[in-house]
N, C-alpha and C positions, 0 to 999 in steps of 0.2 A: 504494500500500500504506500502511496506517495505521501511523504511528509512535507507539510508546509508550515511547521511550527517555527516561531521565532520569538525573541524577547519582546515584551510589551512595553512600549513607551507612551501609551495613551493614559490620560488621567481624566478625572471627572470633567474638568474644564473643556477637554477636547472631545468629550462625548460619552465616556464610560461611567455608568452608574456606580457610586461608591459601594453599594451593597452587592454588586455583581463582580465576581472575581474573573477577570479576563485571563484565560490561559494562553491564547494566541490569537492575534488579530493582525492582518496585513492591510495597510491603508488601501492598497490597490485591489484588494479582494472584494470589497463591498462599500458602496457609498452611503449606507444607512448610518445615521448618527444616533448614538446612544446617549440619552439625556441623564442628568443627575436626577435621581428619584428618591422619595422618602424611604427611610429605613423601615423595614417590615420583617416579621419573622416568618420565613418560608417553611413549608412542611419538611419533615425529615427526609433525607434522601434514602429511599428504601432499597435502592439497588447497590449501594456501596459494597456490602458484604458479598453480593452475588455477581459482581462485575466480571470477574474472570470466567465464571461458569456461564454467564449470559453470552459473552462474546463467542465462546465455543458452541453454545446451544444454537445461536442464530446463524452461525457461519458453517456449522458442520451437522449437528444432530437434526436440526429442522431446516436444512438448507432449502428443501423444496418449498416449504411454506414461505421462507424469506424471498425466494425467487418469485412466488406468486404475488407477494406483497409488492415487489419491485415492478412486476408487470402491471398491477393495478395502479401504482403511482404513475407510471409512464402513460397509461391510458387516460387518467383523469387530470393530470397536470399538463402533459404535453410539452412541446418545445417552447423555449422562451429565453429571454435575457434579463439580466438584472439580479439584484440580491434576493435570494430565497432562504427564508428562515426554516431550518429543520427543527420543528418544535418537539421538545422532549426527545432529543435525538438519540439518547442512549449511547451506544458505542459508535454511532455514526455510519452504520452499514449502508445507508441509502445515499450517502454523499456522492458516490461515483455515478449513480443513476441520475441524480440532479445535475451533475456537471456534464454528463453526456447529452442531456437534453438542452444544454446551453446556459443553464442557470448558474449563478455564483452562490454556492451553499455556505451558510453560516449556521452552526449547530448551537442549540441551547438545551441545557439540562441541569437538574439539581445535583446529580451524582458526580462528584469529583472523580471517583474511581472509574466510572464509565467514560467520562470525558478524557481520561488519560489515553483511552483507545481512540476516541473520536478525534482528538487533536491531531492525530497522524493522518486523518482523512479530510479535514477541513478546519478553518478557523472556528473556535468555539467560545462560548461564554457560559459561566455558571450562573444560572438565574432561574426564577420560578416562572413556569409557563403562563400563569394567570396574571402576572405583572411583568411581562418582558420589558427590558430596558431599551425600548426602541421608540423613536419619535413617531408621531402620527404620519401616515400617508407617505412612507418611504420605501416600503417593501414591494417588490414586484410579485412575490409569491410567498405563501406559507405552506409547507408540507407537514401534515400531522399524520404520521405513519405509525400504526400499531402503538398508539400512546393514549387513546382516550380513556382506557380502563385504568391508566396509571395516574390520571389527573383528577383530583378530588372534585373539582367543579369545572367540568368541561365547557359548560355554557359560558362561564366567565372567561375561560381561556379563548373561546371563539370570539367573544366580544373584543378582547384585547387584540387578537390577531386581525380582526376586521378593521380596527382603528389604525393598526400599523400598516395595512395595505394601502397602496395607491388606488385611486379610483380605477376600476378595470382590472385590479390585481386578482390573483387566483388563490383560493384556499383549497388545497387538495387533501381530503380526508381519506385515509385507508385504515380500516380497523376490522376486528373480528365482527362477525355478523351478529347483531344484537338479538336476533330471533332464534339462532341455532347454536350459539356459543356462549357459555356462561356456567356458573355454578349449578344452574337448573337443567343443563343439557348434558346427558351422558353420551359421549361420542366414542365409547370404547369399541363399538361396532360402527365403522364409518358408513356402512350401507343401511343402518337402522338406528337413527338418532332418537334417543328417548328423552322427551321433554317432561321434566318433573316440576312440581310446584316451586315457585320462587322467582318467576319472571319479573315480578314487580318489585322485588327487593333490590335496592340500589347501593347498599352499603358495601364496603370492602369485605370480601369473603376469601377464605383460603380453601374451602372444600372444593375438590375437583375430582373428576373421574380418573385423571392421571396424576400420579404422585411425582412425576419427573418433569412437569412443566412449570411455567412461570407462576400460574395462579397458586399452586401448592407452596411455593417458596416465598413469593413477594405479596401475594394476594392481588385481587383485582376488583374494581368497582363494576357496576353494570348500568348501562343506560338503555331502557326500553327504546324501541325504534322511534316512537313518537317523541320522546325526550331528546333523542339524538338529532332528529331532523329539526325539531323546534330550537335546538341550540344554534343551528345555522341561521334559521329564519329570525330568531330573536337578536342575532348579532347584526342584522341588517344585510345579510348576504342573500344572493339569489342563487338557488340551486339550478345548475345547468345540466348536470348529468349524474346518473346513479347507475352503478354496475354491481353485479354480484358475481363472486368467483367461488369455485369449488364444486365438486361433483361426487356423488349424486345429490348431496345436500350442501348448499353453499356454506362456506366457513368464513367468508370475507365480504365486507360491504365497502364500496368506495364511492365517494361523492365529490363532484367538482362544483365549487361555489365561486361566485364572482362578487366583488364589491362593486355596486352599481356606480356608473359615471353619472353624476348629478348635473 
């Protein structure tokens, strides 16, 4: 993986929020300015202790699922230019796809341990997805890939992302399918998904049909389909495209949203 890390000579006056620890940032990489923002207490980074495991999990153990998520991202984001924020980027495994589409990726995540991997793939900043240190109307795109179940209030994160987008900017959401993936769905037999009680429960849960996945280790929240779509609508975004991936029962839902040009 290509490394583009370098020493940071940016300060709050030049754009970096004091509460966000910039690991690496190249001035030529992105023209989005990061403002000074008020101090707040972000949620605990749940992935720090699992960062090494997660990197191996998504690049090897579940590579086919990662490839499917990449395909979904390519389909709903499409080619473009300008700064693209990889929201809750984890170890940064989608940076290459963003770059190949023509975008200039910048990753954001709470987990410093995961960002140690991500910083070798793109410039990154340690910050909370619900209060990203980005000025309004500067981003060309936001990619939210396999992260909505890790963000405690995804609707707030979508509103923040919408505000950071330029008019006409794209928010590309790729996530597990809220109807067929969750603590309520037994997927031990991929040809016969058993839907159990619990679809309307939205709290973080660790119970899972598989003991070897993310949910059993880190936990995951759940957004019913109506809540997920309303998160985009409530953020003032216009839904342009929705696709489902996976067979015979879809495991992934991807949505392309646009910030309207007023």
